[in-house]
ROBAVO-919843 format. One line per field, with one value per residue (C-alpha): residue in three letters; x, y, z; residue number from 1. Coordinates in steps of 0.5 Angstrom, whole numbers. Each point is the difference from the previous one (the first is absolute). Layout:
<pts>
type	Ala,...
east	X,...
north	Y,...
up	Z,...
seq	NUM,...
</pts>
This chain:
<pts>
type	Unk,Unk,Unk,Unk,Unk,Unk,Unk,Unk,Unk,Unk,Unk,Unk,Unk,Unk,Unk,Unk,Unk,Unk,Unk,Unk,Unk,Unk,Unk,Unk,Unk,Unk,Unk,Unk,Unk,Unk,Unk,Unk,Unk,Unk,Unk,Unk,Unk,Unk,Unk,Unk,Unk,Unk,Unk,Unk,Unk,Unk,Unk,Unk,Unk,Unk,Unk,Unk,Unk,Unk,Unk,Unk,Unk,Unk,Unk,Unk,Unk,Unk,Unk,Unk,Unk,Unk,Unk,Unk,Unk,Unk,Unk,Unk,Unk,Unk,Unk,Unk,Unk,Unk,Unk,Unk,Unk,Unk,Unk,Unk,Unk,Unk,Unk,Unk,Unk,Unk,Unk,Unk,Unk,Unk,Unk,Unk,Unk,Unk,Unk,Unk,Unk,Unk,Unk,Unk,Unk,Unk,Unk,Unk,Unk,Unk,Unk,Unk,Unk,Unk,Unk,Unk,Unk,Unk,Unk,Unk,Unk,Unk,Unk,Unk,Unk,Unk,Unk,Unk,Unk,Unk,Unk,Unk,Unk,Unk,Unk,Unk,Unk,Unk,Unk,Unk,Unk,Unk,Unk,Unk,Unk,Unk,Unk,Unk,Unk,Unk,Unk,Unk,Unk,Unk,Unk,Unk,Unk,Unk,Unk,Unk,Unk,Unk,Unk,Unk,Unk,Unk,Unk,Unk,Unk,Unk,Unk,Unk,Unk,Unk,Unk,Unk,Unk,Unk,Unk,Unk,Unk,Unk,Unk,Unk,Unk,Unk,Unk,Unk,Unk,Unk,Unk,Unk,Unk,Unk,Unk,Unk,Unk,Unk,Unk,Unk,Unk,Unk,Unk,Unk,Unk,Unk,Unk,Unk,Unk,Unk,Unk,Unk,Unk,Unk,Unk,Unk,Unk,Unk,Unk,Unk,Unk,Unk,Unk,Unk,Unk,Unk,Unk,Unk,Unk,Unk,Unk,Unk,Unk,Unk,Unk,Unk,Unk,Unk,Unk,Unk,Unk,Unk,Unk,Unk,Unk,Unk,Unk,Unk,Unk,Unk,Unk,Unk,Unk,Unk,Unk,Unk,Unk,Unk,Unk,Unk,Unk,Unk,Unk,Unk,Unk,Unk,Unk,Unk,Unk,Unk,Unk,Unk,Unk,Unk,Unk,Unk,Unk,Unk,Unk,Unk,Unk,Unk,Unk,Unk,Unk,Unk,Unk,Unk,Unk,Unk,Unk,Unk,Unk,Unk,Unk,Unk,Unk,Unk,Unk,Unk,Unk,Unk,Unk,Unk,Unk,Unk,Unk,Unk,Unk,Unk,Unk,Unk,Unk,Unk,Unk,Unk,Unk,Unk,Unk,Unk,Unk,Unk,Unk,Unk,Unk,Unk,Unk,Unk,Unk,Unk,Unk,Unk,Unk,Unk,Unk,Unk,Unk,Unk,Unk,Unk,Unk,Unk,Unk,Unk,Unk,Unk,Unk,Unk,Unk,Unk,Unk,Unk,Unk,Unk,Unk,Unk,Unk,Unk,Unk,Unk,Unk,Unk,Unk,Unk,Unk,Unk,Unk,Unk,Unk,Unk,Unk,Unk,Unk,Unk,Unk,Unk,Unk,Unk,Unk,Unk,Unk,Unk,Unk,Unk,Unk,Unk,Unk,Unk,Unk,Unk,Unk,Unk,Unk,Unk,Unk,Unk,Unk,Unk,Unk,Unk,Unk,Unk,Unk,Unk,Unk,Unk,Unk,Unk,Unk,Unk,Unk,Unk,Unk,Unk,Unk,Unk,Unk,Unk,Unk,Unk,Unk,Unk,Unk,Unk,Unk,Unk,Unk,Unk,Unk,Unk,Unk,Unk,Unk,Unk,Unk,Unk,Unk,Unk,Unk,Unk,Unk,Unk,Unk,Unk,Unk,Unk
east	13,4,2,8,3,4,8,3,5,6,-2,0,7,3,-3,3,7,1,-2,5,5,0,0,7,-1,1,-6,2,1,3,6,3,-4,-1,-7,-1,3,-5,-6,2,1,-7,-4,3,-5,-6,-7,-3,3,-3,5,0,-3,4,0,3,5,2,1,4,5,1,-6,-3,-8,-2,5,4,7,4,6,-1,-2,5,-2,-1,-7,1,2,-6,-4,4,-2,-7,0,3,-4,-7,-5,-7,-6,-3,-7,0,6,4,7,1,5,-7,-3,5,2,-4,1,2,7,-1,6,1,-2,-1,-1,-7,-1,5,0,-3,-1,-1,-4,-1,-6,-5,4,-5,0,-2,-3,1,-5,1,6,-4,-4,4,-5,1,3,-5,2,-6,5,7,0,-6,2,-5,4,-1,5,-2,-7,-1,-2,4,0,7,1,7,-1,-1,4,-6,-3,-7,-4,-7,-2,2,-1,0,-6,-7,-2,-7,-3,-4,-5,-5,-3,2,4,4,3,6,6,6,8,0,7,0,2,-1,-3,-2,-1,-4,-2,-3,-1,5,-2,4,-1,2,2,-7,-3,-1,-2,1,-2,2,-2,6,-3,-4,2,-2,-1,-6,-1,3,-2,3,-2,0,0,5,5,5,-2,6,-2,6,-2,-4,-1,-5,-2,-5,-5,-2,-6,4,-2,6,1,5,2,2,4,1,3,-7,0,-4,-1,-5,-2,-3,-2,4,-6,-4,5,-6,3,-2,3,4,4,3,6,3,6,2,0,7,-1,-5,1,-5,2,-1,-7,-2,-3,5,3,7,-1,6,1,2,1,5,-5,-3,-7,-3,-7,-6,-2,-8,0,6,1,7,1,7,6,7,5,8,1,3,-3,-5,-1,-1,0,-2,-1,-3,4,-4,-1,-4,3,6,-1,6,0,4,2,3,4,4,-2,-5,-3,-3,-7,-3,-8,-1,4,1,2,7,4,3,6,3,4,4,1,7,-2,-7,-7,-4,-4,-2,-1,-2,0,1,-6,3,2,7,3,-2,2,1,2,3,-1,7,5,-2,-4,0,-3,-1,0,-6,1,7,-5,2,7,4,-1,2,2,-1,4,0,-1,-7,-7,-4,-7,-2,2,-4,0,-3,-5,4,6,4,1,2,-1,3,-2,6,-3,7,0,6,2,-7,-4,-4,4,-1,2,0,-1,6,-2,5,-1,4,-2,5,6,-2,3,7
north	-22,-7,-3,-2,-2,6,-2,2,6,-4,-6,4,3,-7,-3,6,0,-8,1,6,-4,-5,5,-1,6,8,1,-3,6,-5,-2,-7,-1,-6,-2,-3,6,4,-3,-1,7,2,-5,2,4,-1,0,-1,7,6,5,7,6,5,7,6,1,-7,1,6,-4,-5,-5,-3,3,-8,-2,-4,-1,1,0,-8,-2,-3,5,8,2,3,-8,-2,5,-2,-7,1,5,-6,-6,3,-2,4,-5,1,-2,2,-1,6,3,4,5,1,3,4,3,6,1,8,1,2,4,-3,5,1,-2,2,-4,-1,-7,1,-7,-7,-4,-8,1,1,-4,-1,-7,-3,-7,-4,2,7,1,5,4,4,5,-2,7,6,6,5,5,1,-4,-6,-5,-7,-6,-8,-4,-8,0,6,7,5,7,3,7,2,6,-5,-6,-5,-5,-2,-6,2,-6,-7,-4,-7,2,-1,7,2,6,5,1,-5,0,3,-6,0,-6,-3,-2,-3,-3,7,1,7,2,8,6,7,5,7,4,-5,-6,-6,-5,-6,-5,-8,-6,-3,6,3,7,3,7,3,7,2,3,-6,-7,-6,0,3,-4,-6,-4,-5,5,-7,-7,-1,-4,5,5,4,7,4,7,5,7,5,6,6,0,6,0,1,-8,-4,-6,-7,-3,-7,-4,-7,-6,-2,5,5,7,1,7,0,6,1,1,-7,-3,-2,-2,6,-3,-6,1,-6,0,-4,-2,0,7,1,8,5,7,6,7,6,2,-7,0,-5,-7,-2,-8,-4,-8,-6,4,4,6,4,3,6,-1,4,-2,1,-5,-4,2,1,7,-1,-4,0,-4,0,-5,-7,-4,-1,6,0,8,7,6,7,7,5,4,-5,0,-5,-7,-5,-7,-6,-6,-7,3,4,7,5,4,7,2,6,-1,5,-4,-7,-1,-1,0,6,-3,-7,-1,-6,-5,-3,-7,-2,2,6,-2,6,7,6,8,5,4,6,-3,1,-7,-7,-6,-7,-6,-6,-7,0,5,6,6,6,7,4,8,2,7,-2,-3,-7,1,0,-6,-2,-7,-4,-7,-6,-7,-4,-1,7,-1,7,8,6,7,4,4,6,-3,1,-7,-6,-7,-7,-7,-5,-7,-3,-6,3,7,2,6,6,5,8,6,7,5,5,7,5,6,4,7,-1,0,8,0,-2
up	-6,0,6,1,6,3,1,7,-1,3,-4,-6,2,1,-6,-4,3,-1,-8,0,4,-6,-5,-3,-4,0,3,7,5,5,-3,3,7,4,-1,7,4,-4,1,8,0,-3,4,7,3,5,-3,7,3,-2,-3,4,-3,-4,1,-4,5,-1,-7,1,4,-6,1,-6,0,0,6,-5,3,-7,4,2,-7,-5,-5,1,-2,-7,-2,3,-4,-7,2,0,-6,-4,3,1,-6,-1,-1,-7,-1,-7,-5,-2,1,6,-5,-4,7,2,-7,1,7,3,2,7,4,7,5,7,5,0,7,5,4,7,3,-2,5,1,4,-6,-5,-6,-3,-7,-1,-6,-4,0,-5,-4,6,4,4,7,3,1,4,2,4,0,7,-2,-5,-1,-2,0,3,-1,1,5,-3,5,1,1,4,-2,6,5,-3,2,-5,1,-3,-3,-4,1,-6,3,5,-2,-2,2,-3,4,-6,-2,-7,-6,-2,7,2,5,-3,3,-2,-5,-3,-1,-7,-1,4,0,6,-1,6,5,-4,-1,-6,-1,-5,0,-4,-1,-2,7,2,7,2,7,3,3,6,2,2,-4,-7,-3,-7,-3,-6,-6,-6,-4,0,-6,1,-3,5,3,2,-4,1,5,-1,4,-3,-1,-6,-3,4,6,3,2,-4,0,-6,0,-5,0,-4,-3,-5,4,3,5,3,8,4,6,5,-1,-5,-5,-6,-5,-7,-3,-6,-4,-4,-5,5,7,3,4,1,0,2,0,-2,5,-2,0,-7,-4,2,-2,-1,-1,0,-4,-6,-3,-2,6,0,2,3,1,7,-1,-5,0,-8,-2,-3,-1,-1,2,-5,1,5,-2,6,5,5,7,3,-2,3,-2,1,5,-6,-3,-7,1,0,2,-1,2,-4,0,-5,5,-2,2,-5,1,-4,-1,1,-5,-6,1,-7,3,7,2,3,2,6,0,7,1,2,-1,-1,3,5,4,-2,5,-2,6,2,-2,-7,1,0,-3,3,-3,3,-3,2,4,2,-4,2,-5,2,-6,0,-4,0,-4,-5,3,-2,7,5,7,0,6,0,5,0,1,-3,0,4,-2,1,2,0,6,-1,1,-4,6,1,-5,2,-3,2,-1,1,1,6,3,-2,-2,3,0,-3,2,-4,1,-5,-2,-1,-3,3,-5,3,5,-5,1,7,-2
seq	1,2,3,4,5,6,7,8,9,10,11,12,13,14,15,16,17,18,19,20,21,22,23,24,25,26,27,28,29,30,31,32,33,34,35,36,37,38,39,40,41,42,43,44,45,46,47,48,49,50,51,52,53,54,55,56,57,58,59,60,61,62,63,64,65,66,67,68,69,70,71,72,73,74,75,76,77,78,79,80,81,82,83,84,85,86,87,88,89,90,91,92,93,94,95,96,97,98,99,100,101,102,103,104,105,106,107,108,109,110,111,112,113,114,115,116,117,118,119,120,121,122,123,124,125,126,127,128,129,130,131,132,133,134,135,136,137,138,139,140,141,142,143,144,145,146,147,148,149,150,151,152,153,154,155,156,157,158,159,160,161,162,163,164,165,166,167,168,169,170,171,172,173,174,175,176,177,178,179,180,181,182,183,184,185,186,187,188,189,190,191,192,193,194,195,196,197,198,199,200,201,202,203,204,205,206,207,208,209,210,211,212,213,214,215,216,217,218,219,220,221,222,223,224,225,226,227,228,229,230,231,232,233,234,235,236,237,238,239,240,241,242,243,244,245,246,247,248,249,250,251,252,253,254,255,256,257,258,259,260,261,262,263,264,265,266,267,268,269,270,271,272,273,274,275,276,277,278,279,280,281,282,283,284,285,286,287,288,289,290,291,292,293,294,295,296,297,298,299,300,301,302,303,304,305,306,307,308,309,310,311,312,313,314,315,316,317,318,319,320,321,322,323,324,325,326,327,328,329,330,331,332,333,334,335,336,337,338,339,340,341,342,343,344,345,346,347,348,349,350,351,352,353,354,355,356,357,358,359,360,361,362,363,364,365,366,367,368,369,370,371,372,373,374,375,376,377,378,379,380,381,382,383,384,385,386,387,388,389,390,391,392,393,394,395,396,397,398,399,400,401,402,403,404,405,406,407,408,409,410,411,412,413,414,415,416,417,418,419,420,421,422,423,424,425,426,427,428,429,430,431,432,433,434,435,436,437,438,439,440,441,442,443,444,445,446
</pts>
C-alpha cells in the first residue's frame, strides 16, 4: 500500500468548484456565478460545534440524512453531486484507461432499497488519518445494536440501543499488556489502521506494525506487540477465523510483504509467509482452508494457509487490490481494486471472473457479504456504497449515496442492520440502516 495524504472532503469540494467555475465550457454545471459569494457560502459553518444526530423521523420530515442544510446552500444537492462526479480523480498506481477496466462490467439494475435509513449519530463518528487512502475497514458490528469503530486515536463501542459511545482503547496512551512473554511488549502513540472483532476478541492494527488484542469481557489489553521492525510496517488487514481443526486463529497482513498467523490464546506466532509485494488484504474462506491474498500487484493469490504456497491466481484487475471477501457458501470470492471494479470469482474455476461490478467514482476499498449470503456490499473511497442482491446474480443493487470519506461498512451478524462510517469533519457520522423485509404473503389478505 502506498501512502498518500488524504484531502478533507470540504477542501476537495472547494478546489473542485473553483476549477469548474473557471471552466467556461459546456462542462460548467453552475453557469454564471460570483466566485466570492459561492466560496463564502460553502465555508459558512462552525466546525467546533457537533452537528446533531439525524433520525428516520427527521428524514421523513425533510431533513438530509447527514444534516446538510441544502436549503441554505447556494446550489441544490444534485448540482453538488454533479460537481463531485466531474471533479473527482481516482488515483492510479499503474497506467491504463479506466474505460478498459469498465468494459466488461455487468449491467446492474438499480433496485431496493434493501436497507432503510434508521439513524445517523455524530457521537461515534469514525475518522481516517492521512495514510489510509486505501484502507477502509474501521467499522465492525457484532450485533444489530453493537458497533466498534475508530474516532481519532480512540477505539470506541457504540450502542445504538442505549445511544452511548464508550472508549475501549486510547492509542495515545502507553498500552501495557497483561500478558508477558510470547513476544508481548508495550506500545504507545498508536495510529489505528484496521480492526476485526469476533465474539469476545477485539484486535486492532497500527501504522508502525502494532497489533493490539483486547478481550471484551476484561479490562485492559491482553496482548500487544510490533509484529515487524521494518520501516514499511503498516498493519493493513486483520481477520479472526477458525482453522479446519477448530482452533481460533488471527491472520495479519502488513506492508512488509508479510502474512503472519497467530493463535488467539497466547498469541504465539505460528507461521510467517513472505510475498513479492506489500500485502493489503487477507481474507479467509468459511472453512479456514484458503486465504485470498491481495496487494500491490494487479493479480491476487489464493493461498494454502498450512504452507503459504499459492494454489491459484486471480487475473483480471488492472491495478493494485485492497479488499476481498468470501461468500458464506465458500465458492465465490469478491475482490476490490484501485481500478474501480469489484470482481467475482468461482474458486472452482479461476480462469476468468464470473462478473465485474463497476464503481461510480473510485476504487473499491471495502467488501462485505451478509452472513445469510443474500447481499454483497462494496464501498468506494467517498460518497457511494453499493449493496448487490446475490440471489439476483448480482444484477440488482441498492445504491446509497452521501458526501464524505468512507471509513468502513458492516452488516450485523443477523443481517438486520447495516452500518456505514462517514469520516467527514462536519457532516460525518455512523449511519445505521434497517433491513427491509418484503412480506408478500400479506398481499393475500387484500
